[in-house]
Every structure is written in structure tokens, then in C-alpha cells.
Backbone as XML, in Angstrom:
<?xml version="1.0"?>
<chain id="A" units="angstrom">
  <residue number="1" name="MET">
    <atom name="N" x="0.817" y="-1.168" z="-0.027"/>
    <atom name="CA" x="-0.024" y="-0.009" z="0.033"/>
    <atom name="C" x="0.889" y="1.208" z="0.019"/>
  </residue>
  <residue number="2" name="PRO">
    <atom name="N" x="0.637" y="2.216" z="-0.881"/>
    <atom name="CA" x="1.532" y="3.355" z="-0.970"/>
    <atom name="C" x="1.375" y="4.235" z="0.314"/>
  </residue>
  <residue number="3" name="ARG">
    <atom name="N" x="2.403" y="4.920" z="0.595"/>
    <atom name="CA" x="2.445" y="5.829" z="1.817"/>
    <atom name="C" x="1.585" y="7.029" z="1.583"/>
  </residue>
  <residue number="4" name="GLU">
    <atom name="N" x="0.812" y="7.407" z="2.597"/>
    <atom name="CA" x="-0.076" y="8.550" z="2.473"/>
    <atom name="C" x="0.734" y="9.886" z="2.336"/>
  </residue>
  <residue number="5" name="LYS">
    <atom name="N" x="0.334" y="10.701" z="1.412"/>
    <atom name="CA" x="0.949" y="11.981" z="1.242"/>
    <atom name="C" x="0.604" y="12.896" z="2.385"/>
  </residue>
  <residue number="6" name="ARG">
    <atom name="N" x="1.657" y="13.689" z="2.876"/>
    <atom name="CA" x="1.433" y="14.567" z="3.938"/>
    <atom name="C" x="1.880" y="15.983" z="3.523"/>
  </residue>
  <residue number="7" name="TYR">
    <atom name="N" x="1.308" y="16.946" z="4.097"/>
    <atom name="CA" x="1.606" y="18.408" z="3.851"/>
    <atom name="C" x="1.984" y="18.996" z="5.257"/>
  </residue>
  <residue number="8" name="TYR">
    <atom name="N" x="2.867" y="19.962" z="5.212"/>
    <atom name="CA" x="3.424" y="20.566" z="6.425"/>
    <atom name="C" x="3.360" y="22.050" z="6.475"/>
  </residue>
  <residue number="9" name="VAL">
    <atom name="N" x="2.831" y="22.608" z="7.516"/>
    <atom name="CA" x="3.070" y="24.050" z="7.878"/>
    <atom name="C" x="4.210" y="24.082" z="8.766"/>
  </residue>
  <residue number="10" name="TYR">
    <atom name="N" x="5.135" y="24.962" z="8.612"/>
    <atom name="CA" x="6.335" y="24.989" z="9.406"/>
    <atom name="C" x="6.693" y="26.464" z="9.735"/>
  </residue>
  <residue number="11" name="ILE">
    <atom name="N" x="7.478" y="26.522" z="10.842"/>
    <atom name="CA" x="8.039" y="27.812" z="11.171"/>
    <atom name="C" x="9.559" y="27.653" z="11.353"/>
  </residue>
  <residue number="12" name="MET">
    <atom name="N" x="10.259" y="28.510" z="10.674"/>
    <atom name="CA" x="11.693" y="28.546" z="10.739"/>
    <atom name="C" x="12.103" y="29.798" z="11.504"/>
  </residue>
  <residue number="13" name="SER">
    <atom name="N" x="13.269" y="29.815" z="12.156"/>
    <atom name="CA" x="13.692" y="30.936" z="12.943"/>
    <atom name="C" x="15.201" y="31.147" z="12.815"/>
  </residue>
  <residue number="14" name="SER">
    <atom name="N" x="15.599" y="32.350" z="12.941"/>
    <atom name="CA" x="17.044" y="32.651" z="13.024"/>
    <atom name="C" x="17.478" y="32.657" z="14.452"/>
  </residue>
  <residue number="15" name="LYS">
    <atom name="N" x="18.761" y="32.763" z="14.766"/>
    <atom name="CA" x="19.144" y="32.729" z="16.144"/>
    <atom name="C" x="18.630" y="33.936" z="16.952"/>
  </residue>
  <residue number="16" name="SER">
    <atom name="N" x="18.377" y="35.007" z="16.183"/>
    <atom name="CA" x="17.840" y="36.281" z="16.788"/>
    <atom name="C" x="16.273" y="36.113" z="16.872"/>
  </residue>
  <residue number="17" name="ARG">
    <atom name="N" x="15.710" y="35.031" z="16.360"/>
    <atom name="CA" x="14.318" y="34.700" z="16.418"/>
    <atom name="C" x="13.494" y="35.563" z="15.440"/>
  </residue>
  <residue number="18" name="ALA">
    <atom name="N" x="14.050" y="35.830" z="14.237"/>
    <atom name="CA" x="13.215" y="36.316" z="13.165"/>
    <atom name="C" x="12.441" y="35.054" z="12.637"/>
  </residue>
  <residue number="19" name="LEU">
    <atom name="N" x="11.230" y="35.189" z="12.247"/>
    <atom name="CA" x="10.395" y="34.050" z="11.977"/>
    <atom name="C" x="9.934" y="34.038" z="10.445"/>
  </residue>
  <residue number="20" name="TYR">
    <atom name="N" x="9.865" y="32.783" z="9.945"/>
    <atom name="CA" x="9.284" y="32.564" z="8.671"/>
    <atom name="C" x="8.301" y="31.376" z="8.676"/>
  </residue>
  <residue number="21" name="VAL">
    <atom name="N" x="7.076" y="31.599" z="8.146"/>
    <atom name="CA" x="6.049" y="30.642" z="8.126"/>
    <atom name="C" x="5.948" y="30.133" z="6.663"/>
  </residue>
  <residue number="22" name="GLY">
    <atom name="N" x="5.929" y="28.828" z="6.412"/>
    <atom name="CA" x="5.748" y="28.234" z="5.131"/>
    <atom name="C" x="4.942" y="26.987" z="5.143"/>
  </residue>
  <residue number="23" name="VAL">
    <atom name="N" x="4.646" y="26.525" z="3.924"/>
    <atom name="CA" x="4.012" y="25.228" z="3.713"/>
    <atom name="C" x="4.615" y="24.444" z="2.653"/>
  </residue>
  <residue number="24" name="THR">
    <atom name="N" x="4.725" y="23.100" z="2.783"/>
    <atom name="CA" x="5.362" y="22.270" z="1.793"/>
    <atom name="C" x="4.828" y="20.822" z="1.840"/>
  </residue>
  <residue number="25" name="GLY">
    <atom name="N" x="5.101" y="20.154" z="0.841"/>
    <atom name="CA" x="4.784" y="18.679" z="0.777"/>
    <atom name="C" x="5.934" y="17.826" z="1.185"/>
  </residue>
  <residue number="26" name="PHE">
    <atom name="N" x="7.179" y="18.461" z="1.183"/>
    <atom name="CA" x="8.380" y="17.732" z="1.407"/>
    <atom name="C" x="9.192" y="18.468" z="2.565"/>
  </residue>
  <residue number="27" name="LEU">
    <atom name="N" x="8.898" y="18.260" z="3.745"/>
    <atom name="CA" x="9.442" y="19.077" z="4.863"/>
    <atom name="C" x="10.924" y="19.004" z="4.886"/>
  </residue>
  <residue number="28" name="MET">
    <atom name="N" x="11.514" y="17.827" z="4.916"/>
    <atom name="CA" x="12.950" y="17.696" z="5.035"/>
    <atom name="C" x="13.658" y="18.449" z="3.924"/>
  </residue>
  <residue number="29" name="SER">
    <atom name="N" x="13.283" y="18.217" z="2.756"/>
    <atom name="CA" x="13.978" y="18.899" z="1.625"/>
    <atom name="C" x="13.781" y="20.380" z="1.609"/>
  </residue>
  <residue number="30" name="ARG">
    <atom name="N" x="12.645" y="20.847" z="2.057"/>
    <atom name="CA" x="12.410" y="22.291" z="2.107"/>
    <atom name="C" x="13.241" y="22.876" z="3.252"/>
  </residue>
  <residue number="31" name="VAL">
    <atom name="N" x="13.330" y="22.297" z="4.385"/>
    <atom name="CA" x="14.202" y="22.798" z="5.433"/>
    <atom name="C" x="15.652" y="22.842" z="5.036"/>
  </residue>
  <residue number="32" name="LEU">
    <atom name="N" x="16.106" y="21.764" z="4.335"/>
    <atom name="CA" x="17.465" y="21.751" z="3.916"/>
    <atom name="C" x="17.775" y="22.868" z="2.930"/>
  </residue>
  <residue number="33" name="GLN">
    <atom name="N" x="16.716" y="23.226" z="2.066"/>
    <atom name="CA" x="16.931" y="24.321" z="1.113"/>
    <atom name="C" x="17.093" y="25.628" z="1.973"/>
  </residue>
  <residue number="34" name="HIS">
    <atom name="N" x="16.314" y="25.858" z="3.006"/>
    <atom name="CA" x="16.519" y="27.018" z="3.784"/>
    <atom name="C" x="17.872" y="27.056" z="4.485"/>
  </residue>
  <residue number="35" name="LYS">
    <atom name="N" x="18.323" y="25.963" z="4.993"/>
    <atom name="CA" x="19.596" y="25.832" z="5.681"/>
    <atom name="C" x="20.710" y="26.169" z="4.665"/>
  </residue>
  <residue number="36" name="ALA">
    <atom name="N" x="20.575" y="25.754" z="3.424"/>
    <atom name="CA" x="21.570" y="25.968" z="2.400"/>
    <atom name="C" x="21.561" y="27.367" z="1.859"/>
  </residue>
  <residue number="37" name="ALA">
    <atom name="N" x="20.530" y="28.105" z="2.206"/>
    <atom name="CA" x="20.251" y="29.420" z="1.663"/>
    <atom name="C" x="20.507" y="29.415" z="0.129"/>
  </residue>
  <residue number="38" name="GLU">
    <atom name="N" x="19.798" y="28.613" z="-0.521"/>
    <atom name="CA" x="19.937" y="28.389" z="-1.992"/>
    <atom name="C" x="19.394" y="29.527" z="-2.852"/>
  </residue>
  <residue number="39" name="THR">
    <atom name="N" x="18.451" y="30.280" z="-2.341"/>
    <atom name="CA" x="17.936" y="31.375" z="-3.159"/>
    <atom name="C" x="17.978" y="32.731" z="-2.438"/>
  </residue>
  <residue number="40" name="GLU">
    <atom name="N" x="18.017" y="33.778" z="-3.206"/>
    <atom name="CA" x="17.907" y="35.050" z="-2.562"/>
    <atom name="C" x="16.551" y="35.218" z="-2.065"/>
  </residue>
  <residue number="41" name="SER">
    <atom name="N" x="16.369" y="35.310" z="-0.771"/>
    <atom name="CA" x="15.101" y="35.328" z="-0.185"/>
    <atom name="C" x="15.096" y="36.027" z="1.212"/>
  </residue>
  <residue number="42" name="PHE">
    <atom name="N" x="13.975" y="36.156" z="1.836"/>
    <atom name="CA" x="13.865" y="36.606" z="3.225"/>
    <atom name="C" x="14.683" y="35.742" z="4.136"/>
  </residue>
  <residue number="43" name="THR">
    <atom name="N" x="14.586" y="34.424" z="4.027"/>
    <atom name="CA" x="15.239" y="33.491" z="4.873"/>
    <atom name="C" x="16.797" y="33.594" z="4.764"/>
  </residue>
  <residue number="44" name="LYS">
    <atom name="N" x="17.254" y="33.834" z="3.615"/>
    <atom name="CA" x="18.751" y="34.002" z="3.388"/>
    <atom name="C" x="19.179" y="35.336" z="4.017"/>
  </residue>
  <residue number="45" name="ARG">
    <atom name="N" x="18.405" y="36.388" z="3.758"/>
    <atom name="CA" x="18.787" y="37.747" z="4.226"/>
    <atom name="C" x="18.854" y="37.796" z="5.781"/>
  </residue>
  <residue number="46" name="TYR">
    <atom name="N" x="17.938" y="37.043" z="6.426"/>
    <atom name="CA" x="17.886" y="37.089" z="7.840"/>
    <atom name="C" x="18.437" y="35.864" z="8.551"/>
  </residue>
  <residue number="47" name="ASN">
    <atom name="N" x="19.089" y="35.053" z="7.728"/>
    <atom name="CA" x="19.858" y="33.847" z="8.238"/>
    <atom name="C" x="18.919" y="32.890" z="9.032"/>
  </residue>
  <residue number="48" name="ILE">
    <atom name="N" x="17.752" y="32.681" z="8.458"/>
    <atom name="CA" x="16.688" y="31.804" z="9.037"/>
    <atom name="C" x="16.972" y="30.405" z="8.615"/>
  </residue>
  <residue number="49" name="LYS">
    <atom name="N" x="17.477" y="29.651" z="9.576"/>
    <atom name="CA" x="17.857" y="28.204" z="9.250"/>
    <atom name="C" x="17.446" y="27.145" z="10.224"/>
  </residue>
  <residue number="50" name="ARG">
    <atom name="N" x="16.623" y="27.545" z="11.219"/>
    <atom name="CA" x="16.280" y="26.621" z="12.271"/>
    <atom name="C" x="14.822" y="26.273" z="12.233"/>
  </residue>
  <residue number="51" name="LEU">
    <atom name="N" x="14.512" y="24.993" z="12.051"/>
    <atom name="CA" x="13.094" y="24.495" z="12.108"/>
    <atom name="C" x="12.735" y="24.513" z="13.593"/>
  </residue>
  <residue number="52" name="VAL">
    <atom name="N" x="11.734" y="25.298" z="13.997"/>
    <atom name="CA" x="11.319" y="25.336" z="15.385"/>
    <atom name="C" x="9.880" y="24.829" z="15.612"/>
  </residue>
  <residue number="53" name="TYR">
    <atom name="N" x="9.149" y="24.637" z="14.529"/>
    <atom name="CA" x="7.815" y="24.222" z="14.763"/>
    <atom name="C" x="7.261" y="23.646" z="13.438"/>
  </residue>
  <residue number="54" name="TYR">
    <atom name="N" x="6.452" y="22.624" z="13.446"/>
    <atom name="CA" x="5.742" y="22.197" z="12.271"/>
    <atom name="C" x="4.447" y="21.403" z="12.687"/>
  </residue>
  <residue number="55" name="GLU">
    <atom name="N" x="3.472" y="21.419" z="11.687"/>
    <atom name="CA" x="2.244" y="20.642" z="11.816"/>
    <atom name="C" x="2.079" y="19.831" z="10.555"/>
  </residue>
  <residue number="56" name="SER">
    <atom name="N" x="1.513" y="18.647" z="10.666"/>
    <atom name="CA" x="1.328" y="17.836" z="9.557"/>
    <atom name="C" x="-0.185" y="17.645" z="9.150"/>
  </residue>
  <residue number="57" name="PHE">
    <atom name="N" x="-0.474" y="17.715" z="7.916"/>
    <atom name="CA" x="-1.845" y="17.581" z="7.401"/>
    <atom name="C" x="-1.974" y="16.502" z="6.319"/>
  </residue>
  <residue number="58" name="GLN">
    <atom name="N" x="-3.134" y="16.002" z="6.300"/>
    <atom name="CA" x="-3.453" y="14.963" z="5.142"/>
    <atom name="C" x="-3.796" y="15.705" z="3.852"/>
  </residue>
  <residue number="59" name="TYR">
    <atom name="N" x="-4.463" y="16.791" z="3.980"/>
    <atom name="CA" x="-4.984" y="17.495" z="2.788"/>
    <atom name="C" x="-4.298" y="18.848" z="2.630"/>
  </residue>
  <residue number="60" name="VAL">
    <atom name="N" x="-3.887" y="19.173" z="1.425"/>
    <atom name="CA" x="-3.201" y="20.416" z="1.074"/>
    <atom name="C" x="-3.997" y="21.616" z="1.476"/>
  </residue>
  <residue number="61" name="ASP">
    <atom name="N" x="-5.325" y="21.566" z="1.140"/>
    <atom name="CA" x="-6.175" y="22.732" z="1.479"/>
    <atom name="C" x="-6.145" y="23.060" z="2.976"/>
  </residue>
  <residue number="62" name="ASN">
    <atom name="N" x="-6.165" y="22.047" z="3.828"/>
    <atom name="CA" x="-6.029" y="22.330" z="5.304"/>
    <atom name="C" x="-4.708" y="22.992" z="5.653"/>
  </residue>
  <residue number="63" name="ALA">
    <atom name="N" x="-3.660" y="22.492" z="5.020"/>
    <atom name="CA" x="-2.328" y="23.054" z="5.291"/>
    <atom name="C" x="-2.237" y="24.484" z="4.810"/>
  </residue>
  <residue number="64" name="LEU">
    <atom name="N" x="-2.763" y="24.786" z="3.666"/>
    <atom name="CA" x="-2.684" y="26.125" z="3.166"/>
    <atom name="C" x="-3.577" y="27.062" z="4.038"/>
  </residue>
  <residue number="65" name="ALA">
    <atom name="N" x="-4.731" y="26.575" z="4.464"/>
    <atom name="CA" x="-5.572" y="27.376" z="5.386"/>
    <atom name="C" x="-4.889" y="27.701" z="6.693"/>
  </residue>
  <residue number="66" name="ARG">
    <atom name="N" x="-4.206" y="26.674" z="7.227"/>
    <atom name="CA" x="-3.465" y="26.894" z="8.433"/>
    <atom name="C" x="-2.298" y="27.819" z="8.325"/>
  </residue>
  <residue number="67" name="GLU">
    <atom name="N" x="-1.573" y="27.698" z="7.231"/>
    <atom name="CA" x="-0.473" y="28.650" z="6.905"/>
    <atom name="C" x="-0.962" y="30.034" z="6.910"/>
  </residue>
  <residue number="68" name="THR">
    <atom name="N" x="-2.073" y="30.282" z="6.174"/>
    <atom name="CA" x="-2.702" y="31.606" z="6.108"/>
    <atom name="C" x="-3.138" y="32.163" z="7.405"/>
  </residue>
  <residue number="69" name="GLU">
    <atom name="N" x="-3.686" y="31.246" z="8.257"/>
    <atom name="CA" x="-4.125" y="31.609" z="9.560"/>
    <atom name="C" x="-3.013" y="32.150" z="10.451"/>
  </residue>
  <residue number="70" name="ILE">
    <atom name="N" x="-1.947" y="31.310" z="10.464"/>
    <atom name="CA" x="-0.728" y="31.575" z="11.294"/>
    <atom name="C" x="-0.016" y="32.887" z="10.773"/>
  </residue>
  <residue number="71" name="LYS">
    <atom name="N" x="0.060" y="33.069" z="9.420"/>
    <atom name="CA" x="0.718" y="34.243" z="8.885"/>
    <atom name="C" x="-0.067" y="35.562" z="9.303"/>
  </residue>
  <residue number="72" name="LYS">
    <atom name="N" x="-1.297" y="35.398" z="9.553"/>
    <atom name="CA" x="-2.059" y="36.602" z="10.020"/>
    <atom name="C" x="-1.862" y="36.973" z="11.455"/>
  </residue>
  <residue number="73" name="TRP">
    <atom name="N" x="-1.393" y="36.037" z="12.187"/>
    <atom name="CA" x="-1.217" y="36.314" z="13.615"/>
    <atom name="C" x="-0.137" y="37.319" z="13.943"/>
  </residue>
  <residue number="74" name="ARG">
    <atom name="N" x="-0.223" y="37.952" z="15.010"/>
    <atom name="CA" x="0.810" y="38.815" z="15.549"/>
    <atom name="C" x="1.955" y="37.949" z="16.004"/>
  </residue>
  <residue number="75" name="ARG">
    <atom name="N" x="3.066" y="38.513" z="15.975"/>
    <atom name="CA" x="4.361" y="37.806" z="16.368"/>
    <atom name="C" x="4.161" y="37.112" z="17.767"/>
  </residue>
  <residue number="76" name="GLN">
    <atom name="N" x="3.590" y="37.761" z="18.774"/>
    <atom name="CA" x="3.420" y="37.191" z="20.085"/>
    <atom name="C" x="2.735" y="35.899" z="20.143"/>
  </residue>
  <residue number="77" name="LYS">
    <atom name="N" x="1.649" y="35.750" z="19.261"/>
    <atom name="CA" x="0.965" y="34.524" z="19.189"/>
    <atom name="C" x="1.707" y="33.416" z="18.508"/>
  </residue>
  <residue number="78" name="LYS">
    <atom name="N" x="2.507" y="33.741" z="17.448"/>
    <atom name="CA" x="3.388" y="32.753" z="16.802"/>
    <atom name="C" x="4.422" y="32.281" z="17.866"/>
  </residue>
  <residue number="79" name="VAL">
    <atom name="N" x="5.010" y="33.169" z="18.588"/>
    <atom name="CA" x="6.020" y="32.786" z="19.619"/>
    <atom name="C" x="5.388" y="31.822" z="20.608"/>
  </residue>
  <residue number="80" name="ALA">
    <atom name="N" x="4.102" y="32.200" z="21.087"/>
    <atom name="CA" x="3.455" y="31.266" z="22.052"/>
    <atom name="C" x="3.243" y="29.848" z="21.441"/>
  </residue>
  <residue number="81" name="LEU">
    <atom name="N" x="2.894" y="29.798" z="20.153"/>
    <atom name="CA" x="2.727" y="28.510" z="19.534"/>
    <atom name="C" x="4.027" y="27.710" z="19.531"/>
  </residue>
  <residue number="82" name="ILE">
    <atom name="N" x="5.110" y="28.328" z="19.165"/>
    <atom name="CA" x="6.457" y="27.660" z="19.139"/>
    <atom name="C" x="6.817" y="27.191" z="20.605"/>
  </residue>
  <residue number="83" name="GLN">
    <atom name="N" x="6.643" y="28.098" z="21.593"/>
    <atom name="CA" x="7.072" y="27.778" z="22.909"/>
    <atom name="C" x="6.210" y="26.673" z="23.527"/>
  </residue>
  <residue number="84" name="ALA">
    <atom name="N" x="4.995" y="26.541" z="23.084"/>
    <atom name="CA" x="4.151" y="25.513" z="23.703"/>
    <atom name="C" x="4.640" y="24.141" z="23.298"/>
  </residue>
  <residue number="85" name="ALA">
    <atom name="N" x="5.132" y="24.047" z="22.082"/>
    <atom name="CA" x="5.565" y="22.778" z="21.484"/>
    <atom name="C" x="7.080" y="22.567" z="21.595"/>
  </residue>
  <residue number="86" name="ASN">
    <atom name="N" x="7.882" y="23.682" z="21.674"/>
    <atom name="CA" x="9.335" y="23.613" z="21.611"/>
    <atom name="C" x="9.886" y="24.774" z="22.507"/>
  </residue>
  <residue number="87" name="PRO">
    <atom name="N" x="9.778" y="24.633" z="23.801"/>
    <atom name="CA" x="10.050" y="25.771" z="24.683"/>
    <atom name="C" x="11.548" y="26.261" z="24.607"/>
  </residue>
  <residue number="88" name="THR">
    <atom name="N" x="12.466" y="25.403" z="24.272"/>
    <atom name="CA" x="13.915" y="25.833" z="24.146"/>
    <atom name="C" x="14.271" y="26.271" z="22.708"/>
  </residue>
  <residue number="89" name="TRP">
    <atom name="N" x="13.345" y="26.238" z="21.761"/>
    <atom name="CA" x="13.507" y="26.621" z="20.340"/>
    <atom name="C" x="14.667" y="25.868" z="19.733"/>
  </residue>
  <residue number="90" name="GLU">
    <atom name="N" x="14.639" y="24.499" z="20.063"/>
    <atom name="CA" x="15.644" y="23.618" z="19.461"/>
    <atom name="C" x="15.380" y="23.515" z="17.992"/>
  </residue>
  <residue number="91" name="ASP">
    <atom name="N" x="16.484" y="23.324" z="17.183"/>
    <atom name="CA" x="16.294" y="23.122" z="15.747"/>
    <atom name="C" x="15.809" y="21.675" z="15.477"/>
  </residue>
  <residue number="92" name="LEU">
    <atom name="N" x="14.607" y="21.553" z="15.232"/>
    <atom name="CA" x="13.984" y="20.123" z="15.005"/>
    <atom name="C" x="14.609" y="19.436" z="13.850"/>
  </residue>
  <residue number="93" name="GLY">
    <atom name="N" x="15.253" y="20.139" z="12.963"/>
    <atom name="CA" x="15.974" y="19.489" z="11.752"/>
    <atom name="C" x="17.439" y="19.669" z="11.931"/>
  </residue>
  <residue number="94" name="ALA">
    <atom name="N" x="17.950" y="19.675" z="13.086"/>
    <atom name="CA" x="19.381" y="19.921" z="13.262"/>
    <atom name="C" x="20.329" y="18.875" z="12.530"/>
  </residue>
  <residue number="95" name="GLU">
    <atom name="N" x="19.803" y="17.672" z="12.641"/>
    <atom name="CA" x="20.714" y="16.573" z="12.050"/>
    <atom name="C" x="20.366" y="16.155" z="10.678"/>
  </residue>
  <residue number="96" name="TRP">
    <atom name="N" x="19.371" y="16.845" z="10.123"/>
    <atom name="CA" x="18.901" y="16.479" z="8.719"/>
    <atom name="C" x="20.027" y="16.973" z="7.790"/>
  </residue>
  <residue number="97" name="GLY">
    <atom name="N" x="20.357" y="16.071" z="6.864"/>
    <atom name="CA" x="21.419" y="16.357" z="5.880"/>
    <atom name="C" x="22.754" y="15.985" z="6.300"/>
  </residue>
  <residue number="98" name="ASP">
    <atom name="N" x="22.953" y="15.553" z="7.633"/>
    <atom name="CA" x="24.240" y="15.115" z="8.109"/>
    <atom name="C" x="24.577" y="13.763" z="7.485"/>
  </residue>
  <residue number="99" name="PRO">
    <atom name="N" x="25.822" y="13.493" z="7.201"/>
    <atom name="CA" x="26.231" y="12.153" z="6.640"/>
    <atom name="C" x="25.923" y="11.114" z="7.692"/>
  </residue>
  <residue number="100" name="ILE">
    <atom name="N" x="25.500" y="9.987" z="7.202"/>
    <atom name="CA" x="25.253" y="8.825" z="8.064"/>
    <atom name="C" x="26.433" y="7.883" z="8.094"/>
  </residue>
  <residue number="101" name="ARG">
    <atom name="N" x="26.937" y="7.545" z="9.246"/>
    <atom name="CA" x="28.081" y="6.670" z="9.331"/>
    <atom name="C" x="27.525" y="5.197" z="9.435"/>
  </residue>
  <residue number="102" name="MET">
    <atom name="N" x="27.922" y="4.367" z="8.475"/>
    <atom name="CA" x="27.530" y="3.010" z="8.496"/>
    <atom name="C" x="28.359" y="2.216" z="9.358"/>
  </residue>
  <residue number="103" name="LEU">
    <atom name="N" x="27.821" y="1.421" z="10.238"/>
    <atom name="CA" x="28.637" y="0.551" z="11.099"/>
    <atom name="C" x="28.612" y="-0.872" z="10.533"/>
  </residue>
  <residue number="104" name="THR">
    <atom name="N" x="29.803" y="-1.460" z="10.457"/>
    <atom name="CA" x="29.851" y="-2.901" z="9.995"/>
    <atom name="C" x="30.488" y="-3.743" z="11.133"/>
  </residue>
  <residue number="105" name="ALA">
    <atom name="N" x="30.414" y="-5.005" z="10.922"/>
    <atom name="CA" x="31.055" y="-5.863" z="11.961"/>
    <atom name="C" x="32.468" y="-5.510" z="12.190"/>
  </residue>
  <residue number="106" name="ASP">
    <atom name="N" x="33.172" y="-5.230" z="11.042"/>
    <atom name="CA" x="34.625" y="-4.901" z="11.228"/>
    <atom name="C" x="34.830" y="-3.545" z="12.028"/>
  </residue>
  <residue number="107" name="SER">
    <atom name="N" x="33.992" y="-2.560" z="11.791"/>
    <atom name="CA" x="34.200" y="-1.282" z="12.409"/>
    <atom name="C" x="33.921" y="-1.365" z="13.874"/>
  </residue>
  <residue number="108" name="SER">
    <atom name="N" x="33.001" y="-2.248" z="14.311"/>
    <atom name="CA" x="32.699" y="-2.381" z="15.738"/>
    <atom name="C" x="33.871" y="-3.068" z="16.477"/>
  </residue>
  <residue number="109" name="LEU">
    <atom name="N" x="34.580" y="-4.022" z="15.690"/>
    <atom name="CA" x="35.696" y="-4.654" z="16.308"/>
    <atom name="C" x="36.861" y="-3.732" z="16.517"/>
  </residue>
  <residue number="110" name="ARG">
    <atom name="N" x="37.007" y="-2.766" z="15.642"/>
    <atom name="CA" x="38.130" y="-1.894" z="15.679"/>
    <atom name="C" x="38.035" y="-0.877" z="16.823"/>
  </residue>
  <residue number="111" name="SER">
    <atom name="N" x="36.820" y="-0.609" z="17.258"/>
    <atom name="CA" x="36.536" y="0.387" z="18.345"/>
    <atom name="C" x="36.735" y="-0.204" z="19.735"/>
  </residue>
  <residue number="112" name="GLU">
    <atom name="N" x="36.986" y="-1.498" z="19.866"/>
    <atom name="CA" x="37.186" y="-2.098" z="21.155"/>
    <atom name="C" x="38.665" y="-1.936" z="21.652"/>
  </residue>
</chain>
């Protein structure tokens, strides 16, 4: 059975807590694009590279409606949303894109 398609509303932040709200069907790749600052944009200009919040939706219309709703909020309400789910503002995608180290039987013997 094919995997169900998901859509995401996400909030990215800079270290100084400038915020960006977006929607995507591919959260990991979109966050990696922000981290790489691939395009001239608001997120590149303000060094917004930390995923601090996201919500998942089954239907794209619901995700778009939620993105629109959050974008209309004052900053204080967006901050409260982030802090309720992620009080320390950790980068939820911190390890995304990092190389994966493969362990083999030989490598575990060498570390003893």
C-alpha cells in the first residue's frame, strides 16, 4: 500500500528569532533548502535556518488554510505557539542532511 501523502506548515527561525512561516509537501528537503540558503530570499537575508515548529496535514487545502491563519497572527501569538511545543527553540531539523556513518562488523571490532 502506498504511503499517504502529507503536507506541512512549518516555522523557521534565526538565532535572533526572526520568523518565517511556510507550507510544503516535502518538509525535510524544504528545510534543507532554507539551511543551504539556496535562493535570494527573506530567509537568506535574515539567516533563518532553524526549524522550530511544524504541523502535519493529510490535505493540502487544510495546510494552506493553516499557513494563512498563522501568517495573519501577531508575532506574540506565533512565539506562544512555538514555545508550547518547543520551549527551548531547538532546531528540530538539526541533524537533517548530516552524513550517516555505516557501522559494520569490522568497524565495531576496531573500536574495542
